[in-house]
Each structure stands twice: as C-alpha cells, then as structure tokens.
N, C-alpha and C positions, 0 to 999 in steps of 0.2 A: 507570465501570467496574466491570463489574457485579461481585458477591460472588464470583461461582462464578471469576468468571477466575482474580481474587485470589486464593481458597483454590487452584483449581489451578496459579498458579502459585509458589505457598510451598510443596506440596507437591513439585512437580518439584524449585526451589530447595533446598528439607529432601533431597531426591533425593541429588542432583549431590554435596555437602555428604557426605553419606554415603560414597554408592560413593569417590568422592578420597582424601577419610581412612582407609578400606579396605584402597585399589590403593597406596594410599604405605605405609602399617604391612607391608604382605603382602610388601614387595621387601626392607626392615629393618626390623624389627619391635625390633632393641634400639636403635639408635636414634634412633624413632621414642615407644619406649616412655621410654628417659632424657628424652630431650627435654621431655616433660611432668612429670619430676622436681622439682614443685614444690608450694607449698601446706600445707595440714592432712598430718600425721601418714602418715591412711589414704591418701590420692594417694599419698604417697610412697611407703608401705608397696607400693600396687597398684601401681606405674612399675617396684618393683624387681622386682615377681613377671612381670608383666609381661616385661621385660627378662631376666630368668634362666631364662625357658622360649619360643623364639622359636617353637617350632612350635605349644601352648595357644596364646600372643599371635595366630598366623594363621590359627585357627580364629574365636578369637574375631573378629578382622576379617574373615575369610570371610562371619559370617555378618553382621556390620555391609553388606559389601555387599549380602547377600541381602535385605536389609532396605532401604537404599536403592534400587535395583532396586523391589520392591513399593513401594514410597511413589512412587518418579517414574513406577511406569507405573499412577497411579491417575491415573481420569479421568471428571471429569466429563458429558463427550460427548468426541463422537471430533472435532470439531476449535474450538477454542477461538474466542466471537465477539467482537465491539466492544462 
C-alpha cells in the first residue's frame, strides 16, 4: 500500500472522528462534557466549565466540526489509487 493512500485514509479518519464528536456534543453539550469528567483536576475543571456554559461549548465544538471538515477534505489526489 502506498504511503500517500495511508496518509489520506488517516486524515479522513481523523476528520470523521472530529466531526462525529462535535456533532454529538452540539446536541447535548452538558451531558457530553460531564461524560468526560474524570482524570486530573485540570481536566475535571475544564469539563465543569464546559458543562456550565453550554453555548460556549457549542461554539467550541462547532470549531471542532470545522477542523474535522478541513482535515477530511485534504486530499493528496482526486482519486485514491492502490
């Protein structure tokens, strides 16, 4: 398998993950933020802030969706080749 094809697939996979996570969080930001309320104190504080301010969370995750779309749209060529 060519390295270009592997890179292209990894970029699309990364974009897909960012888009899916962003969309899930847009609908229920408080629930998704509290789902990740674990780990170090800094992480817990950040998830609490995101849960307390759902509109700010939506703005952050809208940017995540945009980043995912940009990442997934990076193509090394118009059509993948084997």
